[in-house]
C-alpha positions as CSV (number, residue, x, y, z in Angstrom):
1,M,70.1,-5.2,-15.2
2,I,67.7,-2.4,-14.0
3,K,69.6,0.9,-13.8
4,R,67.2,3.6,-14.9
5,F,63.9,4.7,-13.2
6,S,61.3,7.0,-14.6
7,S,57.7,8.1,-14.0
8,L,54.7,8.7,-16.1
9,F,52.4,11.7,-15.6
10,A,49.5,11.5,-18.0
11,G,48.3,14.9,-16.9
12,H,45.4,14.8,-14.4
13,V,44.5,17.7,-12.1
14,D,43.7,17.2,-8.5
15,F,40.1,16.1,-8.0
16,E,37.7,17.2,-5.2
17,D,36.4,13.6,-4.9
18,I,38.0,10.3,-5.9
19,G,36.9,6.7,-6.4
20,E,33.9,4.7,-7.4
21,D,31.4,6.7,-5.3
22,A,32.8,10.0,-6.6
23,T,31.7,12.0,-9.6
24,P,31.2,9.7,-12.6
25,V,33.9,10.1,-15.3
26,N,31.7,11.7,-17.9
27,E,30.2,14.2,-15.5
28,R,33.4,15.8,-14.3
29,R,33.8,19.4,-15.4
30,Y,36.6,21.8,-14.4
31,S,37.2,25.5,-15.0
32,N,40.0,26.6,-17.2
33,E,41.8,28.0,-14.1
34,H,41.8,24.6,-12.5
35,L,42.8,22.7,-15.6
36,M,45.9,24.9,-15.9
37,T,47.1,23.7,-12.5
38,V,48.4,20.6,-14.3
39,F,51.5,22.6,-15.2
40,D,52.3,23.4,-11.6
41,K,51.9,19.7,-10.8
42,A,54.3,18.8,-13.6
43,E,56.8,21.3,-12.5
44,A,56.7,20.0,-8.9
45,M,57.2,16.4,-10.1
46,A,60.1,17.5,-12.4
47,K,62.0,19.3,-9.6
48,T,61.5,16.4,-7.2
49,M,62.7,13.8,-9.7
50,D,65.6,15.9,-10.9
51,A,66.9,16.2,-7.3
52,L,66.6,12.5,-6.7
53,G,68.3,11.3,-9.9
54,Y,65.4,9.8,-11.8
55,D,66.1,9.3,-15.5
56,T,62.9,10.5,-17.3
57,L,59.5,12.1,-16.6
58,W,57.1,10.9,-19.3
59,F,54.1,13.0,-20.4
60,A,51.1,12.0,-22.6
61,E,49.6,14.1,-25.4
62,H,45.9,14.5,-25.1
63,H,43.2,17.0,-26.1
64,F,39.8,18.3,-25.1
65,Q,39.6,16.6,-21.7
66,R,37.4,19.0,-19.7
67,E,37.0,16.1,-17.3
68,G,40.6,16.8,-16.0
69,Y,42.1,13.4,-16.6
70,E,44.7,14.0,-19.3
71,V,45.1,17.7,-20.0
72,I,48.6,18.2,-21.5
73,P,48.1,19.0,-25.2
74,N,51.7,19.7,-26.2
75,V,54.3,17.5,-24.6
76,L,57.2,19.2,-26.5
77,M,56.5,22.7,-25.3
78,L,56.1,21.6,-21.7
79,S,59.2,19.5,-21.8
80,Q,61.3,22.3,-23.2
81,H,60.1,24.6,-20.4
82,L,60.8,22.1,-17.7
83,A,64.3,21.3,-19.1
84,H,65.2,24.9,-18.4
85,L,64.1,24.6,-14.8
86,T,66.0,21.4,-14.0
87,K,69.6,20.1,-14.4
88,S,69.6,16.6,-15.8
89,L,66.1,15.0,-15.9
90,K,65.0,14.0,-19.3
91,Y,61.4,14.4,-20.6
92,G,59.7,11.7,-22.6
93,C,57.0,12.0,-25.2
94,G,54.7,9.2,-24.1
95,F,53.4,9.6,-26.8
96,N,53.0,12.1,-29.7
97,I,49.9,10.7,-31.4
98,T,51.0,11.0,-35.0
99,P,47.6,10.6,-36.7
100,M,46.8,14.0,-35.1
101,W,49.9,15.7,-36.6
102,H,51.4,16.4,-40.0
103,P,54.6,14.3,-39.7
104,L,56.9,17.1,-40.9
105,R,55.5,19.6,-38.4
106,L,56.0,17.1,-35.6
107,A,59.6,16.4,-36.9
108,E,60.4,20.1,-36.9
109,D,58.9,20.7,-33.4
110,Y,60.9,17.8,-32.0
111,A,64.1,18.9,-33.6
112,V,63.7,22.4,-32.0
113,A,63.1,20.9,-28.6
114,D,66.0,18.5,-29.0
115,I,68.4,21.4,-29.8
116,L,67.2,23.8,-27.2
117,T,67.3,21.2,-24.4
118,K,70.6,19.7,-25.6
119,G,69.0,16.3,-26.0
120,R,66.9,16.0,-22.9
121,V,63.6,15.4,-24.7
122,V,63.0,11.7,-25.6
123,F,60.9,11.2,-28.8
124,G,57.9,8.8,-28.8
125,V,55.0,8.0,-31.1
126,G,51.6,6.4,-30.7
127,R,48.5,5.6,-32.7
128,G,46.0,7.0,-30.2
129,Y,42.9,5.6,-28.4
130,H,40.5,8.5,-27.8
131,T,38.1,8.9,-30.7
132,R,37.2,12.4,-29.6
133,E,40.8,13.5,-30.0
134,V,42.0,11.6,-33.1
135,E,38.9,11.9,-35.3
136,T,38.4,15.6,-34.4
137,L,42.0,16.5,-35.3
138,G,41.8,14.8,-38.7
139,G,43.1,11.3,-38.1
140,P,41.3,8.0,-38.4
141,L,40.8,5.8,-35.3
142,L,37.5,4.1,-35.8
143,D,39.0,2.6,-39.0
144,K,41.7,0.6,-37.3
145,E,43.4,-0.4,-40.6
146,A,43.5,3.2,-41.8
147,N,44.9,4.2,-38.4
148,R,47.7,1.7,-38.7
149,E,48.4,2.6,-42.3
150,I,48.7,6.3,-41.8
151,F,50.7,5.8,-38.6
152,E,53.3,3.6,-40.4
153,E,53.6,6.0,-43.3
154,Q,54.0,9.0,-40.9
155,V,56.7,7.3,-39.0
156,D,58.5,6.4,-42.2
157,I,58.4,10.1,-43.1
158,L,59.6,11.1,-39.6
159,F,62.7,8.9,-39.8
160,K,63.5,10.1,-43.3
161,A,63.3,13.7,-42.2
162,F,65.3,13.1,-39.1
163,H,68.2,11.2,-40.6
164,Q,68.6,12.2,-44.3
165,D,70.1,15.4,-45.6
166,S,67.3,15.6,-48.1
167,F,64.4,13.3,-48.8
168,S,61.2,12.7,-50.8
169,H,58.3,10.4,-50.2
170,E,55.3,9.1,-52.2
171,G,52.8,7.0,-50.4
172,K,49.1,6.4,-49.9
173,Y,48.6,9.5,-47.7
174,Y,51.5,11.8,-48.4
175,T,53.4,13.0,-51.4
176,L,56.4,15.0,-50.2
177,P,57.4,17.5,-51.4
178,A,54.4,18.8,-53.2
179,K,54.9,18.5,-57.0
180,V,55.1,22.3,-57.7
181,P,57.5,24.7,-59.3
182,Y,59.6,26.7,-56.9
183,R,61.8,29.7,-57.6
184,G,62.7,28.6,-61.1
185,Y,62.9,24.8,-60.7
186,D,60.7,21.8,-60.1
187,L,60.6,20.8,-56.5
188,K,61.7,17.1,-56.0
189,E,63.2,16.9,-52.4
190,L,63.0,18.6,-49.0
191,T,65.4,19.1,-46.1
192,L,64.1,19.3,-42.5
193,V,65.3,22.5,-41.0
194,P,66.5,22.1,-38.4
195,R,67.3,18.4,-38.0
196,P,67.7,17.0,-34.5
197,L,71.1,17.6,-32.9
198,N,71.3,14.0,-31.5
199,Q,71.6,11.4,-34.2
200,P,70.2,8.8,-34.7
201,V,66.9,9.8,-32.9
202,E,66.0,7.6,-30.0
203,C,62.3,6.7,-30.3
204,W,59.8,4.9,-28.1
205,Q,56.4,3.4,-28.8
206,P,53.8,1.6,-26.6
207,V,53.6,-2.2,-27.1
208,V,49.9,-3.1,-26.9
209,S,48.8,-6.0,-29.0
210,A,52.3,-7.2,-29.8
211,T,51.4,-8.4,-33.3
212,D,54.2,-9.4,-35.7
213,R,53.4,-6.6,-38.0
214,G,53.6,-3.9,-35.3
215,L,56.8,-5.3,-33.7
216,D,58.5,-5.8,-37.1
217,F,57.8,-2.2,-37.9
218,M,59.3,-1.1,-34.6
219,V,62.5,-3.1,-35.2
220,K,62.7,-1.7,-38.8
221,H,63.2,1.8,-37.3
222,G,65.0,0.8,-34.1
223,I,62.0,1.9,-32.0
224,K,62.1,0.9,-28.3
225,G,59.0,-0.3,-26.5
226,V,57.1,0.7,-23.4
227,M,55.1,-2.1,-21.8
228,G,52.7,-2.0,-18.9
229,G,51.0,0.9,-17.1
230,G,47.8,-0.1,-18.7
231,S,49.0,-0.5,-22.3
232,A,49.9,-4.2,-21.9
233,L,50.4,-6.8,-19.2
234,L,53.9,-7.6,-18.2
235,A,53.5,-10.9,-20.0
236,M,56.4,-13.1,-20.9
237,S,54.7,-13.8,-24.3
238,S,54.8,-10.1,-25.3
239,V,58.4,-9.6,-24.2
240,K,59.4,-12.8,-26.1
241,A,57.5,-11.6,-29.2
242,F,59.5,-8.4,-29.1
243,Q,62.8,-10.4,-28.9
244,D,61.6,-12.7,-31.7
245,A,60.9,-9.7,-33.9
246,H,64.5,-8.7,-33.5
247,K,65.6,-12.2,-34.4
248,R,63.6,-12.1,-37.6
249,A,65.6,-9.0,-38.5
250,G,68.9,-10.7,-37.7
251,I,69.4,-8.8,-34.4
252,D,70.2,-10.6,-31.1
253,I,68.9,-9.0,-27.9
254,E,68.4,-10.3,-24.4
255,L,64.9,-10.8,-23.0
256,G,63.7,-7.4,-21.9
257,E,66.3,-5.4,-23.9
258,N,65.1,-2.2,-25.6
259,L,62.0,-2.2,-23.4
260,C,60.8,-0.1,-20.5
261,F,58.3,-1.7,-18.1
262,G,55.6,0.4,-16.5
263,I,54.4,-0.4,-13.0
264,S,51.7,1.4,-11.1
265,Y,52.7,1.6,-7.4
266,H,51.8,2.8,-3.9
267,L,54.2,2.5,-1.0
268,A,53.1,2.1,2.6
269,P,54.4,0.3,5.6
270,T,52.4,-2.8,4.8
271,H,50.7,-4.3,1.7
272,E,47.3,-4.1,3.4
273,Q,47.7,-0.4,4.1
274,A,49.0,0.3,0.6
275,V,46.0,-1.4,-1.0
276,A,43.6,0.4,1.3
277,E,45.2,3.8,0.5
278,A,45.4,3.2,-3.2
279,Q,42.0,1.6,-3.7
280,K,40.2,4.9,-4.6
281,Y,43.0,5.8,-7.0
282,Y,42.7,2.4,-8.7
283,E,38.9,2.9,-8.9
284,E,39.4,6.3,-10.6
285,H,41.8,4.7,-13.0
286,A,39.3,2.0,-13.8
287,K,36.5,4.6,-14.4
288,M,38.6,6.4,-16.9
289,F,40.5,3.6,-18.7
290,G,38.2,0.6,-18.5
291,P,35.8,1.8,-21.2
292,L,38.8,2.6,-23.4
293,G,40.0,-1.0,-23.4
294,F,42.8,-0.8,-20.9
295,L,41.3,-3.4,-18.6
296,G,40.7,-6.0,-21.3
297,R,37.7,-6.5,-23.4
298,L,34.6,-5.5,-21.4
299,K,31.0,-6.2,-22.0
300,P,28.6,-3.2,-22.5
301,E,27.0,-3.7,-19.1
302,Q,30.5,-3.5,-17.5
303,I,31.2,-0.3,-19.3
304,K,27.8,1.1,-18.2
305,S,28.6,0.1,-14.6
306,L,32.0,1.9,-14.7
307,G,30.2,5.1,-15.7
308,E,27.9,5.1,-12.6
309,R,28.5,5.9,-9.0
310,G,29.4,2.8,-7.1
311,G,29.8,0.9,-10.3
312,V,33.4,-0.2,-10.2
313,S,32.8,-3.0,-7.6
314,K,29.7,-4.1,-9.5
315,S,31.4,-4.2,-12.9
316,G,33.3,-7.5,-12.4
317,I,36.6,-6.0,-13.5
318,P,39.9,-7.2,-11.9
319,S,40.5,-5.9,-8.4
320,L,43.5,-4.0,-7.2
321,E,44.7,-7.2,-5.5
322,D,44.4,-8.9,-8.9
323,A,46.5,-6.2,-10.4
324,C,49.2,-6.7,-7.8
325,E,49.1,-10.5,-8.4
326,S,49.6,-9.9,-12.2
327,G,52.6,-7.6,-11.6
328,S,51.1,-4.5,-13.2
329,W,50.8,-2.9,-9.7
330,Y,52.9,-3.0,-6.6
331,C,51.5,-2.1,-3.2
332,G,53.6,-2.4,-0.1
333,P,56.8,-1.3,1.7
334,P,59.9,-0.2,-0.1
335,E,61.8,-3.4,0.7
336,G,59.2,-5.4,-0.9
337,F,59.4,-3.3,-4.0
338,I,63.1,-3.9,-4.2
339,E,62.6,-7.6,-4.1
340,F,59.8,-7.3,-6.7
341,L,62.1,-5.4,-9.1
342,K,65.1,-7.7,-8.6
343,T,62.8,-10.7,-9.4
344,L,61.7,-8.8,-12.5
345,G,65.3,-8.1,-13.5
346,D,66.2,-11.8,-13.1
347,A,63.3,-12.8,-15.3
348,F,64.2,-10.3,-18.0
349,P,68.0,-9.9,-18.0
350,G,68.1,-7.3,-20.7
351,L,65.7,-4.9,-18.9
352,D,67.4,-1.8,-17.8
353,H,64.6,0.8,-17.6
354,V,61.5,0.7,-15.3
355,N,58.8,3.3,-15.1
356,V,56.9,3.7,-11.8
357,Q,53.7,5.7,-11.7
358,S,50.9,6.8,-9.4
359,A,47.4,6.0,-10.7
360,M,45.0,8.4,-12.3
361,G,43.4,10.7,-9.6
362,T,46.3,10.6,-7.2
363,P,46.7,14.1,-5.6
364,Q,49.9,16.0,-6.2
365,S,50.9,15.8,-2.5
366,V,50.7,12.0,-2.6
367,M,52.5,11.7,-5.9
368,I,55.4,13.8,-4.6
369,E,55.5,11.8,-1.4
370,Q,55.6,8.6,-3.3
371,L,58.4,9.8,-5.7
372,E,60.5,10.9,-2.8
373,W,60.0,7.6,-0.9
374,F,60.8,5.5,-4.0
375,G,63.8,7.7,-4.9
376,K,65.3,7.6,-1.4
377,E,64.6,4.0,-0.3
378,V,64.3,1.9,-3.5
379,M,66.5,3.4,-6.2
380,P,69.7,3.3,-4.2
381,S,69.6,-0.5,-4.2
382,F,70.0,-0.5,-8.0
383,R,73.1,1.8,-8.2
């Protein structure tokens, strides 16, 4: 039964032009002053959502994006700040990209945020998808197998550090602690100081390819999954695969349990008006994420088209109407969204958490308007 509603803000600034005929994605440049406005936008969203009873505001960790699309480099610092400006809203790490971190530094930083916010920061991990970020900050991404290996080893370390009074680790990428003498004895174990206040640590991860290896690893650590919003279709096969992974571990869960579904949305009095208003935001989303694999496997000529003015409609990618048909988007009036969500809840009886989000490029004023509309006219039907 759906009970909790959240929203994702990946961190885009307001653009001066939006859509397929606007500035091509790789040609956008913004001043440092304008890039900093992302924090004002995040604060406005947080205060709006807190007042309306939303569960979590999710942020994404990204780096070096002078184009203005995803410009929040430190989710934990921002979350801690916003928690002190609001009363009950939680803040989700969607996600900390572990190959760009040393796992113990990430564990320490999360523990401090958990303590100082009294448990209002939700932990999350991911493998990354921007080569410019991951490879520059010392992690592998082009080598997919190495990316998976280091991610899994890092998460193993994180959970040891979070949950054990003292620990050691010896793997392919890390030997912890370093084998050195220390103050008269040989160092053989470490203690994370501080450890998180809330135990065990709740952790989330995106479900993308839904392979047995990836899902079994999530179940091993009790990691919950975020599906949709570009990371995966709301496909019965992926949700069933998540349930099957739990069964392999001897854990019975309902279909949709331990998952959060992400749905891009735009409310308007009619479906037609909503599609017309959201079209340019969808196009901006496609320009940004299509070449990164979020719209399926694209041909080189399609990627080239998405990088040109007027190229979205020529690229042959799915339309906004297609996205609405697939269930990854909803466009229409609030009452239609209520019906859509109830149908979703019937199909996935274990689902209790839904994430609704405005598309990349949506201005702050529209995002706030949409959050207010959804919070006042959709959410009450699920309480």
